[in-house]
N, C-alpha and C positions, 0 to 999 in steps of 0.2 A: 327491420330489426331494429331496435332503439340503441345508442351506443352503449349502456351500461349490461343490455343483454349480450353483445358482440365482446364486451369486454369477458363477460363470463364465458363465452364460447373459448377465447382465446386462452383464458388460464388454463379451460380443462382440457382443451387440446396438449398445451404443454406439461401437464400434470400426468397425462396419458400417453403422450409421446403416438398419437394415434389420432387420425380424423374419425377412424370409423367405431373406437370404443368410446372415443366421445360422445359420437351421435348416439351409440346405444345408451351409454351413460344418461344423457339427456334427453333420450327419446324422441328424438330429432331426425330428419332424412339427411344423411350425409352431403346432398347437395345444399342445403341450407348452411350447415357450417362452413363449407367452402365459400359459398356467395357471401358468406359475413365476413371472413379474413380477407377476402380480396376487396370488399368495400372499407374493411378497417385500415389495410394498408394502404389504399388509396388517398383516404381522408388523412391519414398521418404524413403519408408521403414519403415512405420507407418501408424495407420489406421485414415481417416480423420472423416469418418463415421458411425455411427450406425443405423444397418437399423433395422425395427420390423416390424411388421404385418401393424401398423398403423402410425408410426411416424418415423421420421428421425431426430436422435441426433449427434451433431457435437460434435466431442472428443475434449480435450484440445487442442492436437496437431491440430487438425482441426481450432479451432478459432484463434489459432495465425499463422495457415498459410493462413486463408481467410482474419485477417488484412491485411497481407502483400499482398495477391492477391489483394484486394480493392485498396490498393494505387498505386501499379506496374501498374494494369489494366486502372487507373484513368488517370495517369500520360501519359501512352502511348497513350490513346483516345484523351486526351489534344493536344499533340503534332501532331498526326495524323491529328486530327481534324481542327486544327488551319489551316495546309495545304489545306485542304479541305474547308474549310470555307472563306478562303482568296480568293480561285480559282472558287469556284463554290457556296459558301454562305451556312447556316446551311441547315442540312439534316438528315434524320432518322426519326424513328416513336417516339411518345410520348403517354403514357398512362395517362389521366386524368380524376377526376373525379369532377364534379359540382353538387353544390344544385341544385334541379330540378327546381325550378323558376327561376334561374339566367341561367341555362343553356338554357329554354324555350323561356326567354324573352329578353335575352341581349346577351350571349357569343355565342349561335350557331346562330342566325342569323346575327351576326357580323363577321362568320368565313369565308365568301369569301374573305373579305379585307386581312385576314390573309394568305390564301390560293395562293392567288395573289402576296402577297409581298414574301412569302417564299414556291414559289413552290415543293420544295424538303423535306418539312416536312408532315408527315401524323400524322394523329391523332386517336387513339381509346378513346372513349368518356365513360365513363360511368357516370349515373346521379342518386342520392337519397340523403335523409336523414342517412343514416346509417355511423357509423364510419369504415373508411377504412385505414388498416394498410396498409401502403404504400411499407414497405419491403417485408412481407409476399405475399401479393398480387401483387407484380410487377407493382405499380403505381408510374408514375414519378411525378407527383403533384397535390395537390387536392385544392379546392377552398372553402374556410370555409366562413360562416358569425356567427358572434358573438365572446364573449369573450374565449379564448382558454385556455386550462390547461396547466401544464408546461409540456413542451415536448422537447425529443431530435431533434426534426425537425427543419428546418431553417424556420423559417417565414417573410414573407416581405406583409405589409398592402398596398392594391392597392386601397381601397375604406371604404366609410362610408356610411351607410344606414340609414337615417332618419325615426322614426318610431310614427307610430300616432294610438290614440286610437279609436276605432272604433265600431257602433253596426249596425244592419240592421235597415232599417226603421219599417219594422214589429216590431221589439224587442221593439224601443222606443214608437212608438204607444201602445205596451202594459203596457211597465213598464214606462215608461216616461223619459224625457233628464235629467240626473245627472248633475246639475250646479256646483257642486264641489265634493271634495273627502268625504266627510261625506256623501252627498246625495248617494255616489256611494256605501255606504258600507249599506245601509238601502233599502233592497230588491231587489238589483241588483243581477245578475247571470253573470258567466265569464264562457266561452268556456276555458276549462284549458289546456294548452301547456304542456306536458312532453317530455323531451329531449329523443332521440333515443337511447342515451349512457347510461345516468344514470335512465331513468324511471321516474324519481322525477319529480311531477307537479310544474312549475315553479308560481313565483307570477305577478300581474301585477306590473308594474315600474312606478313610476313618479318624475320628478324633483321639489320639492318644495324647493324655497329662495335655489337653487343651491345645493341641496342637495337629495341623493336618499332617496325615500320614496318607500317600499315593502306594498303592498295591498293584502290582500288574499281573494277572493269571493268564495262562494259556486257555485258549478256548477254541471250539470247533466251529463254532457260527456267531456272526455279527450282524446285529441288525441295526434300521435307524428309525424304527417306528415305534411307540410306546406298546401299540396292540402287539407287536410281533416279539415285542423284550418279553413281555409278560407271558405269552404263548410258549416260548424256548423255554423260559424258566419253568414254567408248570409241567412240558416235556421231561424236564430232567436233565437239560443240556448242560446246566451250569448254576452259578452263585450269579444272582443278580441285587441291586440296591434299585428299591422304588418308594414313591410314595406311598405312605401306609394308607391314606385313604383309599388308594387306586386299587389296592388288593385286600382290605378289608374283607371281604366276602370269603376268597379263598384263604385267609389266615382262620377265620371262625370255623370251616368246614374241615380245618388241617390239611388241606392240599398243597398250603404254603404255610414253611414254619421259620420264624425269626429265628436269625442266630447272630452270634458275637454282640448281643445286644450292649456290652459295657463297652462295646468302642462303636457308637452309632454315627454314622455319615452325616455329616454336615445337611441341616435343613436349606430347603431350596426357594429363592427368593420368588412371588408371584408378582408380575410388573403388567400395568396396562399402560401401552404406549400410543403416542398420538403426535401427529407432526405440529410443530412450533407455530404458533401463532398469537397475533397479538390478544386477540378475543376469543376466547372457548366457548364455542355455541351452545346453548342453554340444554339443548338434546344430550350434548354428548358429556356435559358437566353434571348432570345428572345420572346418567347412565354411569358414570367412572364412581359416583358418590352410593349408586345402589350397589355396583361390584364392592365396594368396601364393606358396606352392612352385610351384605350376604357372606362375607369370607368370615366376617367376628362372628354372626351368628350360627355356622357351618359348624357341627360337631365335631367332625373330625381331625380337629386339630391342623387346621390350616392358618392358626395365627400363633 
């Protein structure tokens, strides 16, 4: 195994913190990776990784070597990729993670157009509401809805999701239709949403005279998945705030009704996130550009 390939093996092990996961990711026997690291450490004359039965720790020399490897490999990939891309177009495999609702209703149905335009790019798509560690899990980019915490990742906003306040027809028959925020706080219930990351229930939000106002309502149920949030609201368990595109079919059938439209909640940004790197691979760059164009063309008010 040549030095460049050994450097790629080393960086992938560091990123995934596992010989086994790196071997699976690179489609190589685990023994090949073990031999490559031992030989690399022997040639460099220093220990790069400390192995225990449960974890892999990167030594100080290993951290330094990893930083140099990242820069050298990124430069090499960019140089080689520029020739391939000019001649054949972007190519390779991307690992992406999408919110369940956007994956099902928007992104995945539109992928045939992406594959037709970029026939040499393959996608591994995961979908969920949980936090994804891009570096440790080997994911190239994630699409996220909502305001983001400070992050070392690079973020590019690709769209905005308007939200509305809704309740089921059955709930409104039983509890009445609140005409204003004062009515809302007199006897009404919420389907409480808890972030999958923080596990803290979030308030309902309204824009009143261009200022944000949070309203906390009692609730019998707290959920942390978008599907459960919709299902609980449909079941008449309380008032909820959702992206309009997500529930458009239920609104059209009258199963859900918009309420308090004069005080709409703030819209949610949609952002694509990817690790900071000197040169963005062409396959990732064109995928992000495609996402932006997809959001702009979407008729359900995503921008």
